[in-house]
KOLZA-593697 format. One record per atom (N, C-alpha, C, O): x, y, z; atom name. Coordinates in steps of 0.001 Angstrom, whole numbers, plus 500000, padded with zeros to 6 digits. Example, Ala and Ser with C-alpha at 12.3 -4.5 7.8 and 13.67 -1.06 7.14 Angstrom:
<recs>
REC       u       v       w  atom
REC  513190  494310  507800     N
REC  512300  495500  507800    CA
REC  513200  496700  507800     C
REC  514236  496681  508465     O
REC  512850  497750  507080     N
REC  513670  498940  507140    CA
REC  512900  500030  507870     C
REC  513409  501138  508039     O
</recs>
This chain:
<recs>
REC       u       v       w  atom
REC  688189  438578  051661     N
REC  687309  439735  051677    CA
REC  685869  439251  051556     C
REC  685569  438334  050792     O
REC  685004  439870  052305     N
REC  683576  439563  052243    CA
REC  682901  440750  051573     C
REC  682966  441875  052068     O
REC  682253  440492  050442     N
REC  681609  441578  049702    CA
REC  680431  441032  048910     C
REC  680270  439822  048749     O
REC  679611  441962  048420     N
REC  678496  441616  047554    CA
REC  678233  442818  046655     C
REC  678626  443944  046962     O
REC  677558  442554  045542     N
REC  677238  443608  044588    CA
REC  675726  443706  044475     C
REC  675025  442697  044404     O
REC  675234  444946  044461     N
REC  673806  445216  044444    CA
REC  673456  446028  043199     C
REC  674232  446879  042764     O
REC  672283  445759  042630     N
REC  671822  446468  041428    CA
REC  671120  447765  041807     C
REC  669946  447974  041499     O
REC  671867  448625  042481     N
REC  671373  449916  042956    CA
REC  672527  450903  042820     C
REC  673686  450530  042997     O
REC  672213  452167  042504     N
REC  673309  453132  042428    CA
REC  673832  453446  043827     C
REC  673099  453363  044813     O
REC  675098  453804  043895     N
REC  675781  454001  045174    CA
REC  675099  455040  046063     C
REC  674864  454756  047238     O
REC  674771  456228  045558     N
REC  674145  457213  046458    CA
REC  672835  456721  047086     C
REC  672575  456988  048259     O
REC  672021  456014  046322     N
REC  670738  455531  046860    CA
REC  670957  454460  047922     C
REC  670305  454488  048966     O
REC  671866  453516  047672     N
REC  672130  452462  048656    CA
REC  672751  453050  049915     C
REC  672375  452689  051031     O
REC  673701  453955  049729     N
REC  674360  454596  050873    CA
REC  673340  455327  051742     C
REC  673376  455209  052966     O
REC  672432  456081  051120     N
REC  671417  456812  051882    CA
REC  670464  455862  052585     C
REC  670044  456134  053710     O
REC  670116  454751  051945     N
REC  669242  453769  052581    CA
REC  669916  453176  053823     C
REC  669253  452934  054831     O
REC  671221  452943  053752     N
REC  671956  452422  054903    CA
REC  671983  453460  056020     C
REC  671762  453128  057184     O
REC  672254  454720  055666     N
REC  672269  455784  056674    CA
REC  670902  455902  057351     C
REC  670820  456063  058568     O
REC  669846  455822  056568     N
REC  668489  455917  057127    CA
REC  668161  454701  057987     C
REC  667550  454837  059047     O
REC  668559  453526  057543     N
REC  668237  452282  058241    CA
REC  668964  452169  059578     C
REC  668438  451595  060531     O
REC  670163  452714  059644     N
REC  670950  452634  060873    CA
REC  671016  453985  061583     C
REC  672003  454306  062245     O
REC  669955  454765  061436     N
REC  669841  456040  062143    CA
REC  669437  455754  063591     C
REC  668930  454674  063892     O
REC  669662  456728  064497     N
REC  669308  456504  065909    CA
REC  667862  456082  066130     C
REC  667600  455261  067009     O
REC  666928  456610  065375     N
REC  665543  456153  065502    CA
REC  664814  456510  064214     C
REC  665190  457501  063588     O
REC  663840  455805  063793     N
REC  663371  454579  064435    CA
REC  664314  453417  064150     C
REC  665032  453410  063150     O
REC  664296  452442  065042     N
REC  665146  451269  064868    CA
REC  664506  450358  063817     C
REC  663489  449717  064083     O
REC  665100  450303  062636     N
REC  664525  449457  061591    CA
REC  665488  448367  061138     C
REC  665094  447484  060376     O
REC  666739  448406  061586     N
REC  667698  447383  061196    CA
REC  667330  446050  061834     C
REC  666653  446005  062861     O
REC  667782  444976  061215     N
REC  667471  443628  061703    CA
REC  668366  443244  062880     C
REC  669487  443737  063011     O
REC  667856  442360  063729     N
REC  668631  441791  064830    CA
REC  669703  440908  064196     C
REC  669364  440196  063251     O
REC  670947  440889  064621     N
REC  671497  441510  065812    CA
REC  672036  442915  065563     C
REC  672672  443501  066440     O
REC  671787  443454  064384     N
REC  672381  444731  064019    CA
REC  671503  445934  064365     C
REC  671838  447061  064000     O
REC  670396  445717  065056     N
REC  669407  446771  065287    CA
REC  669915  447932  066129     C
REC  669367  449029  066029     O
REC  670932  447740  066948     N
REC  671441  448842  067759    CA
REC  672687  449502  067168     C
REC  673250  450419  067766     O
REC  673113  449039  066005     N
REC  674260  449674  065352    CA
REC  673823  451011  064761     C
REC  672681  451164  064327     O
REC  674727  451960  064749     N
REC  674467  453285  064193    CA
REC  675440  453558  063060     C
REC  676608  453174  063118     O
REC  674948  454220  062040     N
REC  675776  454574  060887    CA
REC  676567  455841  061192     C
REC  676026  456831  061685     O
REC  677848  455786  060889     N
REC  678741  456935  061065    CA
REC  679399  457200  059717     C
REC  680087  456337  059173     O
REC  679185  458385  059189     N
REC  679822  458740  057922    CA
REC  681299  459022  058185     C
REC  681639  459803  059073     O
REC  682159  458394  057422     N
REC  683605  458547  057608    CA
REC  684094  459741  056796     C
REC  684849  459599  055833     O
REC  683640  460923  057214     N
REC  683948  462177  056511    CA
REC  684503  463207  057486     C
REC  684259  463127  058690     O
REC  685263  464192  056952     N
REC  685756  465271  057812    CA
REC  684579  466031  058410     C
REC  683501  466040  057816     O
REC  684748  466658  059549     N
REC  686001  466848  060270    CA
REC  686349  465687  061211     C
REC  687506  465550  061608     O
REC  685370  464854  061572     N
REC  685659  463768  062518    CA
REC  686557  462696  061929     C
REC  687350  462086  062646     O
REC  686439  462463  060640     N
REC  687238  461438  059968    CA
REC  687919  462059  058752     C
REC  687379  462009  057647     O
REC  689109  462647  058950     N
REC  689837  463207  057812    CA
REC  690249  462081  056857     C
REC  690174  460910  057230     O
REC  690684  462412  055630     N
REC  690988  461380  054640    CA
REC  691930  460269  055118     C
REC  691802  459127  054677     O
REC  692853  460580  055996     N
REC  693810  459561  056449    CA
REC  693526  459069  057868     C
REC  694450  458672  058578     O
REC  692258  459091  058290     N
REC  691917  458675  059650    CA
REC  692371  457252  059940     C
REC  692763  456952  061067     O
REC  692327  456383  058960     N
REC  692642  454971  059182    CA
REC  694118  454755  059516     C
REC  694461  453759  060152     O
REC  694989  455661  059103     N
REC  696423  455480  059365    CA
REC  696733  455581  060859     C
REC  697727  455015  061315     O
REC  695906  456288  061626     N
REC  696119  456412  063061    CA
REC  695300  455432  063886     C
REC  695370  455445  065115     O
REC  694534  454592  063229     N
REC  693655  453656  063917    CA
REC  694461  452483  064467     C
REC  695289  451912  063758     O
REC  694223  452125  065724     N
REC  694910  450987  066326    CA
REC  694196  449707  065879     C
REC  692998  449535  066103     O
REC  694948  448834  065253     N
REC  694412  447585  064718    CA
REC  695409  446487  065053     C
REC  696196  446063  064207     O
REC  695364  446028  066316     N
REC  696392  445115  066821    CA
REC  696462  443805  066043     C
REC  697538  443216  065940     O
REC  695360  443340  065500     N
REC  695377  442102  064726    CA
REC  695686  442322  063257     C
REC  695772  441364  062490     O
REC  695854  443579  062857     N
REC  696112  443944  061461    CA
REC  695000  443450  060530     C
REC  695258  443106  059377     O
REC  693766  443416  061036     N
REC  692639  442940  060254    CA
REC  692195  443953  059204     C
REC  691529  443593  058233     O
REC  692559  445211  059398     N
REC  692163  446253  058450    CA
REC  693271  446579  057447     C
REC  693231  447620  056791     O
REC  694257  445691  057329     N
REC  695395  445945  056429    CA
REC  694922  446183  054996     C
REC  695397  447112  054343     O
REC  694008  445374  054503     N
REC  693516  445546  053127    CA
REC  692763  446866  052993     C
REC  692888  447558  051983     O
REC  691987  447209  054008     N
REC  691247  448472  053964    CA
REC  692212  449663  053928     C
REC  691956  450653  053243     O
REC  693311  449563  054662     N
REC  694301  450652  054691    CA
REC  694916  450906  053325     C
REC  695368  452017  053049     O
REC  694940  449890  052465     N
REC  695552  450055  051138    CA
REC  694643  450770  050146     C
REC  695095  451179  049077     O
REC  693372  450925  050488     N
REC  692440  451620  049596    CA
REC  692742  453116  049667     C
REC  692750  453686  050758     O
REC  692990  453759  048531     N
REC  693280  455204  048553    CA
REC  692155  456004  049209     C
REC  690978  455661  049089     O
REC  692536  457069  049899     N
REC  691582  457899  050644    CA
REC  690433  458389  049770     C
REC  689288  458428  050221     O
REC  690721  458759  048544     N
REC  689677  459264  047650    CA
REC  688604  458202  047408     C
REC  687425  458535  047295     O
REC  688998  456929  047327     N
REC  688031  455841  047105    CA
REC  687294  455468  048384     C
REC  686304  454739  048323     O
REC  687749  455947  049547     N
REC  687078  455680  050827    CA
REC  686135  456810  051230     C
REC  685554  456770  052314     O
REC  685980  457799  050388     N
REC  685247  459007  050772    CA
REC  683757  458783  051026     C
REC  683128  459607  051691     O
REC  683181  457708  050524     N
REC  681759  457426  050729    CA
REC  681511  456364  051800     C
REC  680363  455989  052040     O
REC  682567  455877  052441     N
REC  682454  454757  053361    CA
REC  681677  455106  054628     C
REC  681577  456265  055030     O
REC  681140  454067  055231     N
REC  680315  454195  056438    CA
REC  680803  453186  057471     C
REC  681160  452059  057128     O
REC  680815  453600  058742     N
REC  681087  452674  059831    CA
REC  679772  452403  060554     C
REC  679004  453324  060831     O
REC  679526  451150  060853     N
REC  678382  450766  061673    CA
REC  678931  450311  063009     C
REC  679730  449378  063074     O
REC  678505  450969  064073     N
REC  679007  450622  065397    CA
REC  677917  450897  066422     C
REC  676973  451644  066164     O
REC  678062  450281  067583     N
REC  677103  450460  068663    CA
REC  677707  451477  069627     C
REC  678822  451270  070107     O
REC  677008  452565  069924     N
REC  677598  453676  070668    CA
REC  678141  453338  072051     C
REC  679118  453954  072477     O
REC  677555  452394  072763     N
REC  678018  452128  074125    CA
REC  679172  451132  074168     C
REC  679863  451037  075183     O
REC  679391  450391  073089     N
REC  680428  449359  073092    CA
REC  680050  448173  073951     C
REC  680915  447384  074331     O
REC  678762  448034  074267     N
REC  678336  446981  075178    CA
REC  677264  446071  074582     C
REC  676603  445338  075317     O
REC  677084  446108  073265     N
REC  676115  445232  072612    CA
REC  676848  443996  072093     C
REC  677737  444096  071247     O
REC  676467  442853  072602     N
REC  677047  441574  072182    CA
REC  675932  440696  071632     C
REC  674783  440807  072059     O
REC  676266  439832  070695     N
REC  675309  438885  070150    CA
REC  676013  437542  069964     C
REC  677241  437464  070001     O
REC  675232  436498  069766     N
REC  675818  435184  069532    CA
REC  676300  435121  068093     C
REC  675625  435587  067175     O
REC  677473  434539  067911     N
REC  678098  434504  066604    CA
REC  678666  433114  066365     C
REC  678145  432126  066882     O
REC  679716  433040  065595     N
REC  680296  431737  065274    CA
REC  681317  431264  066304     C
REC  681854  430164  066170     O
REC  681596  432065  067322     N
REC  682546  431664  068358    CA
REC  681860  430830  069432     C
REC  680734  431118  069837     O
REC  682567  429780  069893     N
REC  682047  428867  070912    CA
REC  683130  428567  071941     C
REC  684322  428640  071644     O
REC  682706  428231  073142     N
REC  683607  427709  074169    CA
REC  683119  426296  074496     C
REC  682185  425798  073868     O
REC  683737  425667  075455     N
REC  683303  424329  075866    CA
REC  681870  424359  076391     C
REC  681172  423347  076337     O
REC  681424  425518  076901     N
REC  680067  425651  077438    CA
REC  679036  425997  076361     C
REC  677837  425977  076641     O
REC  679467  426310  075149     N
REC  678532  426648  074074    CA
REC  678886  427970  073430     C
REC  680012  428448  073570     O
REC  677921  428579  072711     N
REC  678183  429846  072025    CA
REC  678565  430947  073012     C
REC  678056  430989  074133     O
REC  679466  431840  072588     N
REC  679850  432980  073417    CA
REC  679430  434269  072726     C
REC  679277  434324  071506     O
REC  679251  435295  073532     N
REC  678831  436590  073002    CA
REC  679967  437245  072232     C
REC  681139  437102  072579     O
REC  679596  437968  071179     N
REC  680540  438575  070247    CA
REC  680097  440003  069963     C
REC  678909  440318  070028     O
REC  681062  440866  069648     N
REC  680745  442227  069200    CA
REC  681841  442721  068283     C
REC  682979  442258  068352     O
REC  681497  443652  067434     N
REC  682458  444344  066579    CA
REC  681740  445529  065946     C
REC  680521  445665  066054     O
REC  682499  446365  065300     N
REC  681943  447385  064430    CA
REC  682201  446922  063005     C
REC  682996  446010  062778     O
REC  681542  447538  062065     N
REC  681728  447179  060660    CA
REC  682086  448429  059875     C
REC  681528  449502  060107     O
REC  683008  448285  058956     N
REC  683305  449356  058000    CA
REC  682783  448890  056655     C
REC  683149  447817  056176     O
REC  681927  449698  056048     N
REC  681379  449401  054729    CA
REC  682113  450245  053706     C
REC  682059  451474  053742     O
REC  682797  449578  052799     N
REC  683501  450274  051716    CA
REC  682701  450086  050435     C
REC  682317  448969  050088     O
REC  682454  451188  049739     N
REC  681636  451173  048531    CA
REC  682501  451357  047288     C
REC  683382  452216  047245     O
REC  682231  450537  046288     N
REC  682807  450696  044949    CA
REC  681639  450741  043975     C
REC  680618  450088  044188     O
REC  681795  451511  042911     N
REC  680721  451644  041921    CA
REC  681251  451202  040555     C
REC  681753  452025  039790     O
REC  681139  449883  040243     N
REC  681642  449392  038962    CA
REC  680914  450000  037757     C
REC  681497  450144  036682     O
REC  679647  450354  037943     N
REC  678880  451030  036891    CA
REC  677798  451860  037586     C
REC  677561  451680  038780     O
REC  677131  452775  036850     N
REC  676172  453679  037498    CA
REC  675055  452998  038291     C
REC  674602  453564  039287     O
REC  674599  451832  037901     N
REC  673510  451175  038633    CA
REC  673970  449894  039309     C
REC  673192  448957  039491     O
REC  675249  449867  039680     N
REC  675807  448697  040341    CA
REC  676732  449166  041460     C
REC  677627  449978  041224     O
REC  676524  448659  042679     N
REC  677340  449050  043827    CA
REC  677875  447809  044517     C
REC  677115  446908  044873     O
REC  679181  447767  044702     N
REC  679803  446694  045474    CA
REC  680044  447211  046881     C
REC  680528  448327  047067     O
REC  679705  446393  047874     N
REC  679942  446737  049275    CA
REC  680894  445688  049850     C
REC  680612  444490  049829     O
REC  682020  446167  050360     N
REC  682981  445306  051049    CA
REC  682828  445569  052538     C
REC  682736  446721  052962     O
REC  682799  444495  053340     N
REC  682577  444628  054780    CA
REC  683836  444207  055524     C
REC  684358  443109  055329     O
REC  684309  445106  056380     N
REC  685461  444853  057240    CA
REC  684989  444932  058694     C
REC  684160  445774  059038     O
REC  685521  444052  059541     N
REC  685189  444100  060964    CA
REC  686211  444943  061709     C
REC  687414  444858  061462     O
REC  685701  445763  062630     N
REC  686534  446641  063453    CA
REC  686472  446140  064893     C
REC  685389  446036  065469     O
REC  687603  445837  065461     N
REC  687766  445423  066853    CA
REC  686823  444267  067228     C
REC  685942  444446  068069     O
REC  686992  443098  066622     N
REC  686163  441957  067027    CA
REC  686568  441443  068413     C
REC  687749  441234  068693     O
REC  685559  441244  069275     N
REC  685777  440801  070654    CA
REC  684769  439720  071026     C
REC  683650  439705  070513     O
REC  685165  438821  071914     N
REC  684217  437874  072496    CA
REC  684171  438097  073998     C
REC  685119  438589  074611     O
REC  683032  437716  074569     N
REC  682802  437785  076011    CA
REC  682362  436390  076450     C
REC  681167  436109  076540     O
REC  683337  435515  076725     N
REC  682982  434143  077066    CA
REC  682439  433960  078482     C
REC  681940  432882  078807     O
REC  682521  434961  079311     N
REC  681998  434835  080673    CA
REC  682599  435882  081583     C
REC  682945  436979  081145     O
REC  682721  435540  082846     N
REC  683289  436440  083844    CA
REC  684289  435664  084683     C
REC  684257  434435  084739     O
REC  685176  436404  085335     N
REC  686141  435767  086231    CA
REC  686415  436704  087403     C
REC  686129  437899  087342     O
REC  686973  436141  088465     N
REC  687309  436934  089639    CA
REC  688629  437650  089388     C
REC  689582  437054  088886     O
REC  688680  438953  089747     N
REC  689901  439733  089563    CA
REC  689870  440938  090493     C
REC  688833  441271  091066     O
REC  691027  441588  090635     N
REC  691108  442834  091393    CA
REC  690310  443879  090628     C
REC  690487  444029  089419     O
REC  689443  444594  091309     N
REC  688600  445591  090658    CA
REC  689413  446820  090265     C
REC  690263  447284  091025     O
REC  689149  447334  089090     N
REC  689822  448556  088621    CA
REC  689208  449792  089259     C
REC  689882  450808  089430     O
REC  687938  449707  089607     N
REC  687233  450818  090241    CA
REC  686758  450325  091600     C
REC  686017  449346  091692     O
REC  687173  450985  092614     N
REC  686791  450552  093957    CA
REC  687908  449728  094578     C
REC  689038  449696  094091     O
REC  687558  449076  095652     N
REC  688545  448312  096395    CA
REC  688104  446861  096447     C
REC  686921  446564  096614     O
REC  689049  445980  096305     N
REC  688747  444572  096503    CA
REC  688749  443757  095238     C
REC  689279  444154  094200     O
REC  688137  442604  095365     N
REC  688066  441626  094289    CA
REC  686601  441445  093926     C
REC  685728  441497  094792     O
REC  686340  441237  092659     N
REC  684973  441026  092211    CA
REC  684954  440326  090870     C
REC  685999  440060  090276     O
REC  683774  440036  090410     N
REC  683630  439411  089088    CA
REC  683736  440497  088023     C
REC  683098  441545  088123     O
REC  684544  440236  087011     N
REC  684716  441169  085899    CA
REC  684475  440422  084584     C
REC  684657  439207  084500     O
REC  684065  441172  083567     N
REC  683850  440582  082246    CA
REC  685171  440062  081697     C
REC  686202  440726  081807     O
REC  685137  438901  081121     N
REC  686290  438312  080448    CA
REC  686141  438640  078961     C
REC  685513  437888  078216     O
REC  686715  439758  078536     N
REC  686607  440233  077152    CA
REC  687931  439933  076450     C
REC  689000  440272  076957     O
REC  687851  439296  075283     N
REC  689063  438904  074565    CA
REC  688980  439295  073097     C
REC  687926  439158  072476     O
REC  690100  439788  072530     N
REC  690124  440045  071086    CA
REC  690162  438720  070320     C
REC  690755  437743  070778     O
REC  689524  438703  069156     N
REC  689480  437515  068307    CA
REC  689644  437919  066846     C
REC  689648  439103  066510     O
REC  689778  436924  065997     N
REC  689817  437169  064558    CA
REC  688427  437557  064060     C
REC  687424  437177  064664     O
REC  688363  438308  062964     N
REC  687053  438653  062399    CA
REC  686271  437396  062011     C
REC  686850  436361  061683     O
REC  684966  437511  062057     N
REC  684098  436410  061657    CA
REC  683803  436519  060165     C
REC  684041  437559  059551     O
REC  683301  435474  059609     N
REC  682802  435512  058234    CA
REC  681277  435611  058272     C
REC  680680  436396  057536     O
REC  680656  434810  059134     N
REC  679197  434733  059154    CA
REC  678542  436068  059488     C
REC  677512  436403  058904     O
REC  679105  436828  060401     N
REC  678494  438117  060752    CA
REC  678541  439083  059575     C
REC  677595  439834  059340     O
REC  679642  439060  058841     N
REC  679729  439935  057668    CA
REC  678751  439475  056583     C
REC  678140  440303  055906     O
REC  678603  438153  056417     N
REC  677621  437644  055449    CA
REC  676205  438001  055882     C
REC  675374  438362  055048     O
REC  675924  437903  057182     N
REC  674597  438284  057693    CA
REC  674321  439762  057448     C
REC  673205  440138  057088     O
REC  675336  440597  057644     N
REC  675164  442027  057390    CA
REC  674907  442271  055902     C
REC  674044  443075  055549     O
REC  675645  441587  055032     N
REC  675411  441737  053590    CA
REC  673991  441293  053223     C
REC  673365  441882  052342     O
REC  673487  440264  053891     N
REC  672110  439816  053644    CA
REC  671118  440900  054061     C
REC  670126  441136  053371     O
REC  671385  441558  055189     N
REC  670520  442661  055624    CA
REC  670588  443813  054617     C
REC  669572  444452  054342     O
REC  671769  444081  054068     N
REC  671909  445124  053042    CA
REC  671197  444719  051762     C
REC  670655  445569  051055     O
REC  671197  443425  051459     N
REC  670477  442929  050283    CA
REC  668979  443238  050418     C
REC  668329  443642  049454     O
REC  668447  443043  051627     N
REC  667035  443360  051865    CA
REC  666780  444850  051639     C
REC  665752  445232  051079     O
REC  667717  445684  052074     N
REC  667591  447134  051836    CA
REC  667629  447449  050343     C
REC  666805  448208  049833     O
REC  668595  446855  049654     N
REC  668771  447125  048219    CA
REC  667605  446617  047381     C
REC  667392  447086  046263     O
REC  666855  445666  047914     N
REC  665739  445080  047181    CA
REC  664447  445872  047332     C
REC  663457  445562  046669     O
REC  664439  446873  048178     N
REC  663232  447674  048367    CA
REC  662857  448366  047059     C
REC  663717  448896  046356     O
REC  661574  448354  046747     N
REC  661124  448965  045482    CA
REC  661546  450428  045329     C
REC  661813  450874  044213     O
REC  661610  451167  046412     N
REC  661975  452582  046337    CA
REC  663385  452779  045798     C
REC  663680  453832  045233     O
REC  664266  451790  045957     N
REC  665641  451918  045480    CA
REC  665820  451445  044060     C
REC  666823  451766  043422     O
REC  664866  450685  043551     N
REC  664956  450160  042179    CA
REC  664504  451230  041200     C
REC  663527  451941  041432     O
REC  665231  451325  040114     N
REC  664837  452285  039070    CA
REC  664294  451561  037872     C
REC  663910  452194  036889     O
</recs>
């Protein structure tokens, strides 16, 4: 599990994350600047939304074990088009390959002025290049993206926690 604890109360940190990953203005750090915060609340996300989620690598198994009541403040960070890739820890023989995923932020509040954030990756994928294939749209053969599922990264989650640390360190959040 990748997590960190911040000396900020949960509601203040959660709101800062929602504000930072709002559609505009873009204030989040690269490579996370195009991610958007999605509150995992009804009606779009009922308490048991995760039970119907397809997770072929079973990477969210630990998250699924968290009771729904404890997930009520969680946030998903994702890029709306599904087409934002960045360089990560994955490499091919030609060098670094593009990577993308969404993040689920789970919040725990060990004490009133202390918030733990656990980061889970949702649908990690790499795009190592393109290859020739039969086109799904249209007729014929063409170059298509070579998109492959991969295991979650550690470095991207640590980088996200570092970006959250910068948010939590803002004077406005300190009491």
